[in-house]
C-alpha positions as CSV (number, residue, x, y, z in Angstrom):
1,M,138.6,123.0,103.9
2,G,137.3,119.9,105.6
3,R,138.8,117.8,102.8
4,L,142.2,119.6,102.8
5,A,143.9,117.6,105.6
6,P,142.9,114.1,104.3
7,A,143.8,115.1,100.8
8,V,147.3,116.2,101.9
9,A,147.7,113.1,103.9
10,L,146.7,111.0,100.9
11,L,149.2,112.8,98.7
12,F,152.0,112.3,101.2
13,A,151.3,108.6,101.7
14,L,151.0,108.0,97.9
15,A,154.3,109.9,97.3
16,L,156.0,108.0,100.1
17,L,155.0,104.5,98.9
18,T,155.5,105.1,95.2
19,G,158.8,106.8,95.9
20,L,160.0,103.7,97.8
21,S,158.9,101.6,94.8
22,Q,160.9,103.8,92.5
23,F,163.9,103.5,94.9
24,H,163.7,99.7,95.0
25,R,163.4,99.3,91.2
26,S,166.4,101.7,90.6
27,A,168.6,100.7,93.6
28,L,170.8,98.2,91.6
29,G,172.0,100.8,89.1
30,V,174.5,102.9,91.1
31,I,176.1,99.9,92.9
32,A,175.8,97.5,90.0
33,P,179.6,97.2,89.5
34,E,180.2,96.5,93.2
35,L,177.3,94.1,93.4
36,S,178.5,92.3,90.2
37,A,182.0,91.9,91.7
38,D,180.9,90.7,95.1
39,L,178.3,88.2,93.9
40,A,180.1,87.3,90.6
41,L,177.2,88.4,88.4
42,S,177.4,88.3,84.6
43,P,175.6,91.2,82.7
44,A,172.8,88.8,81.8
45,M,172.4,87.8,85.5
46,L,172.4,91.5,86.5
47,G,169.8,92.2,83.9
48,A,167.7,89.2,85.1
49,A,167.9,90.4,88.7
50,N,166.6,93.8,87.8
51,G,164.0,92.2,85.5
52,M,162.9,89.8,88.3
53,F,161.4,92.8,90.1
54,F,159.3,93.7,87.1
55,G,158.5,90.0,86.4
56,A,157.0,89.7,89.9
57,L,155.0,92.9,89.4
58,L,153.7,91.4,86.1
59,I,152.5,88.2,87.7
60,M,150.8,90.1,90.5
61,Q,148.8,92.5,88.3
62,L,145.7,90.4,87.8
63,P,145.2,89.4,91.5
64,V,146.1,92.8,92.8
65,G,143.8,94.6,90.4
66,I,140.9,92.4,91.6
67,A,141.9,93.0,95.2
68,L,142.0,96.7,94.8
69,D,138.4,96.7,93.6
70,R,137.2,94.3,96.2
71,L,139.3,95.2,99.3
72,G,140.5,98.7,98.6
73,P,144.1,100.1,98.3
74,R,144.6,100.7,102.1
75,L,144.6,97.0,103.1
76,V,146.2,95.7,99.9
77,V,149.2,98.0,99.9
78,A,149.8,97.5,103.6
79,A,149.8,93.7,103.4
80,L,152.0,93.6,100.4
81,S,154.5,96.0,102.0
82,A,155.3,93.3,104.6
83,I,156.5,91.1,101.8
84,A,158.6,93.9,100.4
85,V,160.4,94.2,103.8
86,L,161.1,90.5,103.8
87,G,162.6,90.7,100.3
88,L,164.7,93.7,101.2
89,V,166.2,91.9,104.2
90,L,167.0,88.9,102.0
91,Q,168.6,91.2,99.3
92,G,170.9,92.7,102.0
93,L,172.0,89.2,103.0
94,A,172.4,87.7,99.5
95,T,175.5,85.7,98.8
96,D,174.9,84.7,95.2
97,G,172.9,85.5,92.1
98,T,170.1,83.0,92.9
99,T,169.4,84.5,96.3
100,L,169.4,88.0,94.7
101,L,166.8,86.8,92.2
102,V,164.5,85.5,94.9
103,A,164.9,88.7,96.9
104,R,164.1,90.9,93.9
105,A,161.0,88.8,93.2
106,L,159.8,89.3,96.8
107,I,160.4,93.1,96.6
108,G,158.5,93.2,93.3
109,I,155.5,91.4,94.8
110,G,155.6,93.8,97.7
111,C,155.6,96.8,95.4
112,A,153.0,95.4,93.1
113,A,150.1,97.7,94.2
114,S,152.0,100.9,94.8
115,F,151.5,102.7,91.5
116,M,148.1,101.1,90.8
117,S,146.9,102.3,94.2
118,A,147.8,105.8,93.2
119,V,145.7,105.5,90.0
120,V,142.8,104.0,91.9
121,L,142.8,106.6,94.7
122,C,143.3,109.6,92.4
123,A,140.4,108.3,90.3
124,R,138.2,108.0,93.4
125,W,139.2,111.3,94.9
126,Y,139.4,113.4,91.7
127,G,138.0,113.5,88.2
128,G,138.8,114.7,84.7
129,G,141.8,117.0,84.2
130,E,142.2,117.3,88.0
131,M,143.1,113.6,88.2
132,T,145.9,114.0,85.6
133,L,147.3,117.0,87.5
134,V,147.2,115.3,90.9
135,L,148.5,112.0,89.5
136,S,151.4,113.8,87.8
137,R,152.3,115.4,91.1
138,V,152.3,112.1,92.9
139,F,154.5,110.6,90.2
140,A,156.8,113.7,90.3
141,L,157.2,113.4,94.1
142,S,157.8,109.7,93.7
143,Q,160.9,110.4,91.7
144,M,162.6,111.3,94.9
145,G,163.0,107.5,95.2
146,I,165.2,107.6,92.0
147,L,167.2,110.5,93.4
148,L,167.8,108.6,96.6
149,A,168.9,105.6,94.6
150,G,171.6,107.7,93.1
151,A,174.2,109.7,95.0
152,P,172.7,109.2,98.5
153,L,172.6,105.4,98.1
154,A,176.2,105.5,96.7
155,W,177.3,107.4,99.7
156,L,175.5,105.2,102.2
157,A,176.9,102.0,100.5
158,G,180.3,103.5,100.5
159,W,180.0,104.3,104.2
160,L,178.2,101.2,105.5
161,G,178.5,98.8,102.6
162,W,175.8,97.9,100.1
163,R,174.4,95.1,102.4
164,A,173.8,97.5,105.3
165,A,172.3,100.1,102.9
166,F,169.7,97.6,101.7
167,L,168.9,96.7,105.3
168,V,168.3,100.4,106.1
169,S,165.9,100.5,103.1
170,A,164.0,97.5,104.7
171,L,163.5,99.5,107.9
172,L,162.4,102.6,106.1
173,T,159.9,100.6,104.0
174,G,158.4,99.1,107.2
175,L,157.9,102.5,108.7
176,A,156.4,103.8,105.5
177,A,153.8,101.0,105.5
178,L,152.8,101.9,109.0
179,A,152.3,105.5,107.9
180,W,150.3,104.3,104.9
181,W,147.9,102.4,107.2
182,R,147.4,105.4,109.4
183,L,147.0,108.1,106.8
184,V,145.1,106.6,103.8
185,Q,141.4,106.5,103.3
186,N,139.9,104.5,100.3
187,D,137.3,107.2,99.6
188,P,137.1,111.0,100.3
189,P,135.4,111.8,103.6
190,D,132.8,114.1,102.0
191,K,131.7,111.5,99.5
192,P,130.0,108.2,100.3
193,A,131.8,105.1,99.4
194,P,130.5,103.6,96.2
195,A,128.4,100.4,96.5
196,R,130.7,97.5,95.8
197,K,128.6,94.4,95.0
198,P,130.3,91.1,96.2
199,E,131.7,89.2,93.3
200,S,132.5,85.5,92.8
201,L,135.9,84.7,91.4
202,M,134.3,84.0,88.0
203,E,132.5,87.4,88.1
204,A,135.8,89.1,89.0
205,L,137.6,87.4,86.1
206,R,134.7,88.3,83.8
207,G,135.2,92.0,84.7
208,Q,138.9,91.7,83.9
209,F,138.1,90.2,80.5
210,S,135.7,93.0,79.7
211,I,138.6,95.5,80.3
212,W,140.8,93.7,77.7
213,R,138.0,94.0,75.1
214,L,137.7,97.8,75.4
215,P,138.1,99.6,72.0
216,G,141.1,101.8,71.8
217,L,143.0,100.1,74.6
218,S,145.4,98.2,72.3
219,R,147.1,101.4,71.1
220,V,147.6,102.6,74.6
221,L,149.1,99.2,75.7
222,A,151.4,99.1,72.6
223,L,153.2,102.3,73.6
224,H,152.9,101.8,77.4
225,L,154.7,98.5,77.0
226,V,158.0,100.4,76.3
227,A,157.3,104.1,77.2
228,Y,158.5,103.8,80.8
229,A,160.6,100.7,80.4
230,A,163.1,102.3,78.0
231,A,164.0,105.1,80.4
232,A,163.8,102.8,83.5
233,T,166.1,100.3,81.9
234,V,168.7,103.0,81.4
235,I,168.4,104.9,84.7
236,G,167.6,101.9,86.8
237,L,170.4,99.5,85.6
238,W,172.6,100.4,82.7
239,A,173.5,104.1,83.1
240,G,175.7,103.3,86.1
241,P,177.8,100.6,84.3
242,Y,177.8,102.8,81.1
243,F,179.4,105.7,83.0
244,A,181.8,103.4,84.8
245,D,183.0,101.4,81.7
246,V,182.9,104.1,79.0
247,H,183.6,107.3,80.9
248,G,185.5,105.9,83.9
249,L,183.4,107.4,86.6
250,G,183.7,106.1,90.2
251,A,180.7,105.4,92.5
252,N,180.2,108.9,93.8
253,E,180.5,110.4,90.3
254,R,178.0,107.8,89.0
255,G,175.7,108.8,91.8
256,L,175.8,112.4,90.8
257,A,175.2,111.6,87.1
258,L,172.2,109.4,88.1
259,A,170.9,112.2,90.3
260,A,170.9,114.6,87.4
261,M,168.9,112.1,85.4
262,G,166.6,111.5,88.4
263,L,165.9,115.3,88.6
264,A,164.7,115.4,85.0
265,M,161.7,113.1,85.6
266,P,159.9,115.1,88.3
267,I,160.6,118.3,86.3
268,G,158.9,116.7,83.3
269,L,156.0,115.3,85.3
270,L,155.3,118.7,86.9
271,L,155.2,120.3,83.5
272,V,153.2,117.7,81.6
273,G,149.9,118.2,83.6
274,P,149.7,122.0,83.1
275,L,150.8,121.7,79.5
276,E,148.2,119.2,78.7
277,R,145.4,121.2,80.5
278,R,146.3,124.5,78.9
279,F,148.2,124.2,75.7
280,F,148.5,120.9,73.9
281,P,146.2,118.0,73.1
282,R,147.0,114.9,75.2
283,S,147.5,112.7,72.1
284,A,150.0,115.1,70.5
285,M,152.0,115.3,73.7
286,I,152.2,111.5,74.0
287,S,153.4,111.2,70.4
288,A,156.0,114.0,70.8
289,G,157.3,112.5,74.1
290,A,157.8,109.1,72.5
291,A,159.5,110.5,69.4
292,L,161.9,112.7,71.4
293,S,162.8,109.9,73.8
294,A,163.6,107.7,70.9
295,A,165.7,110.4,69.3
296,M,167.9,110.6,72.4
297,L,168.6,106.9,72.2
298,V,169.2,106.9,68.5
299,I,171.9,109.6,68.9
300,L,173.6,107.6,71.7
301,A,173.5,104.5,69.5
302,V,175.1,106.1,66.4
303,W,177.6,108.5,68.0
304,P,180.8,106.8,69.0
305,T,182.0,107.8,72.4
306,P,180.3,111.2,72.9
307,P,182.0,113.6,75.4
308,L,180.7,113.0,78.9
309,P,178.7,116.3,79.1
310,M,176.9,115.4,75.9
311,A,176.3,111.8,76.9
312,L,174.9,112.9,80.2
313,G,172.8,115.6,78.5
314,L,171.3,113.0,76.1
315,L,170.5,110.7,79.0
316,V,168.9,113.5,81.0
317,G,166.9,114.4,77.9
318,L,165.7,110.8,77.6
319,V,164.4,110.8,81.1
320,L,162.9,114.3,80.8
321,F,161.0,113.4,77.6
322,S,159.9,110.1,79.2
323,S,157.4,111.8,81.5
324,Y,154.5,111.2,79.0
325,P,153.4,107.8,80.4
326,V,151.3,109.5,83.0
327,L,149.2,110.9,80.0
328,L,148.9,107.3,78.7
329,V,147.5,106.3,82.1
330,T,144.9,109.1,82.0
331,E,144.0,108.2,78.4
332,A,143.4,104.6,79.5
333,R,141.4,105.7,82.5
334,M,138.9,107.4,80.2
335,L,138.2,104.0,78.7
336,F,137.0,101.9,81.6
337,P,134.1,102.3,84.1
338,D,134.4,103.3,87.7
339,H,133.6,100.0,89.3
340,L,136.5,98.4,87.3
341,V,139.1,101.1,88.0
342,G,141.4,98.7,89.9
343,R,141.3,96.1,87.1
344,G,141.7,98.8,84.5
345,A,144.7,100.2,86.2
346,S,146.2,96.7,86.6
347,T,145.8,96.1,82.9
348,V,147.6,99.2,81.9
349,N,150.3,98.5,84.5
350,M,150.6,95.0,83.2
351,A,151.9,96.3,79.9
352,Q,154.4,98.6,81.6
353,V,155.8,95.9,83.9
354,L,156.0,93.4,81.1
355,G,158.2,95.8,79.1
356,S,160.2,96.7,82.3
357,S,160.8,92.9,82.8
358,L,161.9,92.1,79.3
359,L,163.9,95.2,78.2
360,P,166.5,95.0,81.0
361,L,167.0,91.3,80.3
362,L,167.3,91.8,76.5
363,V,169.7,94.7,76.9
364,G,171.7,92.6,79.3
365,L,171.9,89.8,76.8
366,V,173.0,92.2,74.0
367,I,175.7,93.9,76.1
368,G,176.8,90.4,77.3
369,F,177.6,89.4,73.7
370,F,180.5,91.8,73.8
371,P,183.6,90.5,75.6
372,T,185.1,92.6,78.4
373,E,188.2,94.6,77.7
374,E,190.4,95.2,80.8
375,A,187.5,94.3,83.1
376,A,185.1,96.7,81.3
377,R,182.5,96.3,78.6
378,P,183.4,98.1,75.4
379,E,181.5,101.3,74.3
380,A,180.1,99.4,71.3
381,A,178.2,97.1,73.7
382,Y,176.3,100.0,75.2
383,R,175.6,101.6,71.8
384,A,174.0,98.3,70.8
385,G,171.9,98.4,74.0
386,F,170.8,102.0,73.2
387,A,169.9,100.9,69.6
388,L,167.7,98.1,71.0
389,L,165.8,100.5,73.3
390,A,165.4,103.1,70.5
391,G,163.9,100.4,68.2
392,S,161.5,99.3,70.9
393,L,160.3,102.8,71.4
394,L,159.7,103.4,67.7
395,L,157.7,100.2,67.4
396,G,155.6,101.3,70.4
397,L,155.0,104.7,68.8
398,A,153.9,103.0,65.6
399,G,151.3,101.0,67.5
400,W,150.1,104.2,69.2
401,L,149.7,106.0,65.9
402,L,148.3,103.1,63.8
403,L,146.2,100.8,66.0
404,P,142.4,101.5,66.2
405,R,141.2,104.3,68.4
406,A,138.2,104.3,70.8
407,K,134.9,105.2,69.2
408,A,133.7,108.7,70.0
């Protein structure tokens, strides 16, 4: 019972910060048409703006991983959140694409430790299957950020304008950072903090290099590169324009469609932990999740103009089946030692954010090849984007199945 209150506080703080990170990475999707019009953004520039968030995350993975091991998540996340607030203010004041790119980079830097801190703290507070269960709950609760980036953001932007909506998100992020500092403890109160030997920069880098050499890690990274990125590219950026251009939905209707997709992820995450613990091997669930996600995209790529209910159902299915990356995180966690948990988490996250940086940009370039028709992109442009994402997932699945496994 003595551990209950701190554990609940930890879960709340993790869900709050990871939820805001999800909100910030998805916030462009529902207002993308209005944002593109006001700032004169091309599809490639819009994709670059979204990808800039993930590019900043990628650049930060190595220093943040070392900082998490040496300084602890409490201080690292609180400090970076101040940078996120600065970026959010700049995003709300942006007047052109260049300013938006800079703002998205600052927001990405500010969110760089949010999900890694969840992995590090859950690894310190819990072990084995319990870690998977708690981590999946954190990630499920974090999906509230995606839901807020759907209909609620569309409503707020319609009421106050998208600029004021982004400034409100800056205020909320600052308050969440204060709550994090007050609630989070790096280690459970009933367990002594592990001895952390001071490291020189060279020793810290040597520890990072040892992570990269671990047997079995390459197959995890191959799939993790695209596992989250494929669904995030759709729900975070291109689902909104797809529903607007192909199905003629307005901002509120797009928000509802994105909310339905956003609900699918926490449902999947809440199911994946118990299913893995009680019924199915982790490796089989990862393979099935990747294959089913790719199948949803293949159908969207080859089916000309599916009816709106079917298109929405396929996109909801894509998000639902894309809950398996949490199992990839657990699989990777079993490979690296306790004293390198921060650097191990950053290595796994590095693959995810690399894919999340490149895929939106590549999809934007593909969609941009198709000329507009009456101020809208043709349906064939989006089918080409879905095909690119499906092919990426299938390549990642091949790496997961065929690359060398860890030695028993």
